[in-house]
N, C-alpha and C positions, 0 to 999 in steps of 0.2 A: 234288371236283366242279368242273367248269369254270364260271367266272363268266360271267354274261350281262350285257350292257350295255343299259340302259334309257334311251332318248332320246325327245324329242318329235318329231313329224313336222316336216319342214322342206322349204321350196322351194329347191332347189339351194343347199344350205347352204354355209357357209364351209369353208375347208380344215381349220380346227380340229375341226369336227364329224366330218369324214372321217378325221382322224387318230385319233379315238376308234374309229371303225368298223374301221380298220386293226388296232388293238390287240386287238380282241375278235372271235372268229369267229362268235359268235351275238349278234344285236342284236334287241331288242324295241322296237317303236315304240308309244308310248302313244296309244291311240285313244279312251279313255274319260274323259280329263280334259276340263275345261271349256275351250272355245276362247277364246283371248286374241288379240285383233286387234293388228296392228302389231308382230308378232314374226316369227321365222324361219318360223313356220307358213305364212305367205302372202307373205313378202318375202325377196328376196335383193338383194345388192349387187354390181354389176359395175364394172370399172375402165374408165371412158370417157376420152376425150381431155381432158375437163374435170374429171376426178377421179371419186371414187366416185359411182355413180348407182344409187339404189334402184329396184327394180321390185316392185310390189305386185299380187298377184292379188285382184281384187274378189270378194267372197263375198256370197251372198244373206243378208240380215239374219237372224240367228238368231231363232227363236221366243221365246227367253228368254236372259237373260245367262248362263245355265248350260247352254248347249247342248253336248253332247259333241262332241269333235273329229270323230268318225266320221260325224256327221250334218251337217257343214258343207258346203254345196253351193257350187260355183263360179258366179259371175254372168257373164253375157255383156255386162255394162255396159261401155261405152266402147271397144269393139273392142280390148280389152286384149291379146289374143293377137297381133294384128297389130302393136300398138305395142311389145310386149315383144320380138318377134322382130326388128323393125326396130332397136331399141336394141341388142340383142345383136349383130346383124350390123354395125351402125355401129361399135360399140366393139371388136369382136373380129375383123373381117374381115382385118386386117393381121397377126394372130397367126400363128405358124408352122404351127399344126395345125388352124386353123379349117376350111379346105376339106376336110380329111380327116374331121373329125367332124360337120360341119354337117348332113349327111343323117340322122344319128342323132337330132339334137335338133329340127330343123325340124318334123317331123310332130306334135310335141307342141303346136305353135302353129297347127296347121291342123285338128286334130280336137277334138271336145268330150268331155271327161271330166267326169262330173257332180259327183264329190265331190273335195274338196281332198286328202283323205288318200290317195285312189287316185292322183291326179295326182302327188303328191309321191313316193309309193312307187315308181311306175313310173319316174320320173326317177332316183330313188336307185338302183334296180336297174340302170338303164342305166349310170350313172356307175360303179358298182362293177364292172360287167362290162368297161367300157372301160379302167378303171385296173387291172383284174385283181385286184380285192379278193375273195378267196374267202369271202364272208360269207353267213350264213343270216339273212335278214330275216323277222322274225315280227311279229305284232301282239298286244298285250295282250288277254287274255280278260276282264279286269275291272280296275277301278281299285284299286290298293293304295297307301294313303298311306305305309305303311312296308313296302316289299318285303322278301323274305328276304335274309339276309346274302350269299347267292351272287349277288345282283343289284347291279350298280354303277349306282346311280340318279343320272343326270345330267339329269333333267327340269328342275330349277331352272336349271341353267346354260344348257341349250339352249332353254328355253321362256320365259324372262323377256324383258322389253323391253330389258334391258341387254345381252343377247346375248354371252355368254362374257366378261363383265366380272369374273367371279370369278377369284381367283388359281388357277392350275392348275400345280402343280409337275411334272406329267407332260407338259407341252406347251411347245414353244418354236417360235415362228414362224421358219421358215427362208426367207430371201429367195430368190426365183427370178426368172428373166427375165420382165419385163413390157414390153410394147411402148411404153408411155408413161413409163417410169421415168426417162428423162433429163430429162423435163419436170417430173415431180411426185414423183420418188423412188419407192421401193418402197412399195406399198400393201398392208398386211396385212389380213386379214379379208374378202377378196373371195370371191365365190362359187367353188365348186369348178370351175366352168366356166373361170374365169380361169386356174387352174393347168393344167387339161387342155388348153386351147387353146394355151397358151404352151409347155408342157413335154412334151406328148404322152406317150409311153411312160415318160419319166423322172418322171412324176407320182408313181408309186409310191415312188421313191427319196426324194422330198421328204417324203412322208407318213412314211416310215420314219425319216428323220432328225429329224422334228418330235416324235417320241415320246421323251421322257426316260425312260430305264430306271431 
């Protein structure tokens, strides 16, 4: 039986996250776990002229500390959509492929999507389509503390505040061109957007090389 990858929901996750998606044709996104703030669920990191820049989506305060991820609603506080897109445009406008891809991403910062998990899923589906990752994205039907043996459970790696700080023998960060690398060196752990805007169609090759067989 084919293994299924189990991940947490993530906002424009880092390259490491997508290297996992590359490796498994079927991916389940956990929607019944308790929401944890200040994680990949609502935060990504882009490479700006001044170094790594975190972008966080504000959410409406959960009714309880044990609110399921599927029930977390996005807040309109602080005009965040405008601020995020301005930051992305400022950091990425000089990348080789920004003008080619910008029209795919900009609408996400102009329309309102009520729930964080829907926003993340739609962006993830877009990224997979642009990179040409033939993956089936599903959502979990219930929470399983110990999934079946056919499920590769990476929820702890992708859902903790440490964000992929666990040793991973199946992954190696492959340096790729970044527009500010002469100033600050190669920055690993950036959002998948950084790879896509800098490498375009070659993004798939980077993901392929990052997977240790």
